C-alpha positions as CSV (number, residue, x, y, z in Angstrom):
1,M,-6.4,10.6,46.5
2,L,-9.0,7.9,46.8
3,H,-10.9,9.3,43.9
4,S,-9.6,11.6,41.1
5,P,-10.5,15.3,41.1
6,D,-12.2,14.7,37.8
7,R,-14.5,12.1,39.4
8,Y,-15.6,14.6,42.0
9,R,-15.9,17.3,39.4
10,M,-18.2,15.2,37.2
11,I,-20.5,14.4,40.2
12,L,-20.6,18.0,41.4
13,D,-21.6,19.1,37.9
14,G,-20.8,22.8,38.4
15,K,-21.7,22.9,42.1
16,P,-19.0,24.1,44.6
17,V,-16.9,21.5,46.3
18,P,-18.2,20.8,49.9
19,T,-16.2,22.3,52.7
20,T,-17.8,20.4,55.6
21,M,-17.2,16.8,56.5
22,G,-20.9,15.9,56.5
23,E,-21.5,17.2,52.9
24,F,-18.2,15.8,51.7
25,Q,-19.2,12.3,52.9
26,K,-22.3,12.5,50.7
27,L,-20.1,13.3,47.7
28,F,-17.6,10.6,48.7
29,R,-20.3,8.0,48.9
30,R,-21.6,9.0,45.4
31,A,-18.1,8.7,44.0
32,S,-17.6,5.2,45.6
33,P,-16.6,2.4,45.4
34,V,-12.9,3.1,45.9
35,A,-10.7,1.3,43.4
36,E,-8.3,-1.2,44.9
37,P,-4.6,-0.6,44.7
38,L,-2.9,-1.9,41.6
39,D,-0.5,-4.8,41.7
40,E,3.2,-4.0,41.7
41,P,4.3,-3.6,38.0
42,E,6.8,-6.0,36.7
43,K,8.6,-3.1,35.0
44,V,8.1,0.6,34.8
45,P,7.5,1.9,31.2
46,F,10.0,4.7,30.3
47,D,10.1,6.8,27.2
48,K,13.4,8.6,27.2
49,E,12.5,11.1,24.6
50,Q,9.2,11.9,26.2
51,A,10.9,12.4,29.6
52,K,13.5,14.6,28.0
53,S,10.8,16.7,26.4
54,A,8.9,17.0,29.7
55,I,12.0,18.1,31.6
56,S,12.8,20.7,28.9
57,A,9.3,22.2,29.1
58,L,9.4,22.3,32.9
59,A,12.8,23.9,32.9
60,K,11.6,26.5,30.5
61,A,8.5,27.2,32.5
62,L,10.5,27.6,35.7
63,D,13.3,29.5,34.0
64,V,16.0,27.1,35.3
65,K,18.6,25.0,33.6
66,E,17.7,21.4,32.7
67,D,20.4,20.0,34.9
68,A,18.5,21.3,37.9
69,F,16.4,18.1,37.6
70,S,19.3,15.7,37.4
71,V,19.5,13.0,40.1
72,P,22.8,13.3,42.1
73,S,25.2,10.4,41.8
74,A,25.8,8.2,44.9
75,R,29.5,9.4,44.5
76,D,28.5,13.0,44.8
77,T,29.8,13.5,48.3
78,A,29.4,17.3,48.1
79,F,25.7,16.9,47.7
80,Y,25.2,14.2,50.4
81,S,27.7,15.5,53.0
82,D,25.1,17.7,54.7
83,M,22.5,14.9,54.7
84,K,24.5,12.3,56.6
85,R,22.8,11.4,59.9
86,S,23.1,8.3,62.1
87,R,20.1,6.0,61.4
88,A,20.0,5.5,65.2
89,N,18.8,9.1,65.5
90,L,16.0,8.7,63.0
91,R,12.6,8.2,64.7
92,F,11.0,7.1,61.4
93,N,12.8,5.7,58.4
94,G,11.5,6.6,55.0
95,G,10.6,4.4,52.0
96,E,7.9,2.0,51.0
97,T,9.3,-0.9,53.0
98,A,9.2,1.1,56.2
99,A,5.7,2.4,55.4
100,L,4.3,-1.2,54.8
101,D,6.0,-2.3,58.0
102,R,4.4,0.5,60.0
103,L,1.0,-0.3,58.3
104,E,1.3,-3.9,59.5
105,K,2.4,-2.9,63.0
106,E,0.0,0.0,63.7
107,I,-3.1,-1.0,61.6
108,T,-3.3,-4.6,60.6
109,K,-2.1,-6.0,64.0
110,R,-4.1,-3.6,66.1
111,P,-7.8,-4.2,65.1
112,A,-9.2,-3.1,68.5
113,Y,-7.2,0.1,68.4
114,V,-8.3,0.9,64.8
115,A,-12.0,0.1,65.6
116,N,-12.1,2.3,68.7
117,F,-9.9,5.1,67.5
118,E,-11.2,8.6,68.3
119,K,-9.0,11.6,67.3
120,P,-10.1,13.9,70.1
121,K,-8.9,11.3,72.7
122,T,-5.3,11.3,71.3
123,A,-2.6,13.5,72.7
124,P,-1.0,15.8,70.1
125,N,1.5,17.1,72.7
126,A,2.8,13.6,73.7
127,L,6.5,13.1,73.6
128,K,6.0,9.8,71.8
129,P,3.6,9.5,68.8
130,D,0.0,8.9,70.1
131,T,-1.4,8.0,66.7
132,T,-0.4,5.7,63.8
133,V,2.2,8.1,62.1
134,M,1.0,7.1,58.7
135,S,0.7,10.7,57.5
136,P,4.3,11.3,56.5
137,Y,4.4,8.1,54.4
138,L,1.2,9.2,52.6
139,N,2.5,12.7,52.1
140,A,5.9,11.5,50.7
141,G,4.2,9.0,48.4
142,C,5.8,6.0,50.2
143,L,2.3,4.4,50.9
144,S,-0.8,4.4,48.7
145,V,-3.7,5.9,50.5
146,R,-5.8,3.2,48.9
147,T,-3.7,0.6,50.7
148,L,-4.3,2.3,54.0
149,Y,-8.0,2.7,53.2
150,F,-8.6,-1.0,52.5
151,A,-6.5,-2.0,55.6
152,I,-8.8,0.0,57.8
153,D,-11.9,-1.1,55.8
154,K,-11.1,-4.8,56.3
155,I,-10.9,-4.3,60.1
156,Y,-14.2,-2.4,60.1
157,K,-15.9,-5.3,58.1
158,D,-14.4,-7.8,60.5
159,K,-15.9,-5.8,63.4
160,K,-19.3,-6.0,61.7
161,G,-20.1,-2.3,62.2
162,K,-18.8,-2.1,65.8
163,H,-16.4,0.8,65.3
164,T,-16.2,4.6,65.6
165,S,-17.4,6.8,62.8
166,P,-16.1,9.9,60.9
167,P,-15.1,12.6,61.6
168,V,-13.4,11.2,64.8
169,S,-12.6,7.7,63.6
170,L,-9.4,6.6,61.9
171,M,-11.2,6.3,58.6
172,G,-12.4,9.8,59.3
173,Q,-8.8,11.0,59.4
174,V,-8.3,9.5,55.9
175,L,-11.5,11.4,54.8
176,W,-10.3,14.7,56.2
177,R,-7.2,14.3,54.0
178,E,-9.4,13.5,51.0
179,L,-11.6,16.5,51.8
180,W,-8.8,19.0,51.8
181,L,-7.2,17.6,48.7
182,A,-10.5,17.9,46.9
183,I,-10.9,21.5,48.1
184,G,-7.4,22.3,47.0
185,A,-8.0,20.7,43.6
186,L,-11.5,22.0,42.9
187,S,-12.1,25.3,44.8
188,G,-9.8,27.5,42.8
189,Q,-8.5,29.0,46.0
190,D,-4.9,29.4,47.1
191,L,-5.0,27.5,50.5
192,S,-1.6,28.8,51.5
193,K,-2.9,32.4,51.9
194,M,-5.6,34.1,53.8
195,K,-6.0,37.3,51.9
196,G,-8.1,36.9,48.8
197,N,-9.1,33.4,49.8
198,A,-12.9,33.1,49.9
199,L,-12.6,30.0,52.1
200,C,-10.8,31.8,54.9
201,R,-12.1,34.2,57.5
202,Q,-10.4,37.5,56.9
203,I,-8.7,38.6,60.1
204,D,-7.4,42.1,60.4
205,W,-4.1,41.2,62.0
206,D,-2.4,44.0,64.0
207,D,1.1,44.0,62.7
208,S,2.1,47.3,64.2
209,K,5.7,47.8,65.3
210,A,4.7,47.5,69.0
211,N,3.1,44.1,68.5
212,L,6.0,42.8,66.4
213,E,8.3,43.7,69.2
214,R,6.0,41.8,71.7
215,L,6.0,38.8,69.3
216,D,9.8,38.9,69.1
217,K,10.0,38.9,72.9
218,W,7.6,36.0,73.1
219,A,9.7,34.1,70.6
220,K,12.9,34.7,72.6
221,G,11.3,33.9,75.9
222,E,11.8,37.5,77.2
223,T,8.2,38.4,78.2
224,G,9.0,38.3,81.9
225,F,6.6,35.5,82.6
226,P,7.6,31.9,83.3
């Protein structure tokens, strides 16, 4: 996240987390400025005993054996045999290097595109990606959201205000991500479920046998309509 949940919680001071972009932007501005990404560490601190204790506690909480968290060896062919795929068939390679390369290609070197980006004008059903495809790298932790934020912000500053605005702008897409992460962290609601979720409209779905059969026909392409 661009700001920690604790930062938002402190500002809200007991008030509910906003669920609309307009209200969230007010909260976001109060939480700003966004801290710049940290420099790459020369070495990663590692406390073996602390790590062992954490794994033990997690294994106990999940009722699994501790070796469930072990990292497979590169020689463990049984583990990797089902994962082997030709790199030629991969549309998007993973990892930080690929993420930074894509950031350079899709953001840094395309200032006009970034400045004029409007989400409603993109084609979600396009056979080839019609947006930046930065989301999977953010989701997998390959790219810092702050790195993306400042790359977009630099272009906006260079354009001297001549750019689109949230919620449709490219920065708006970053803020939508921030909004829902904040809602997930602070609302106390299970966002994976409708029932019992105060944020969701409760829909009385008709899951009768007849409708389930119709759904099955639709899924198999057997409705009789082209």
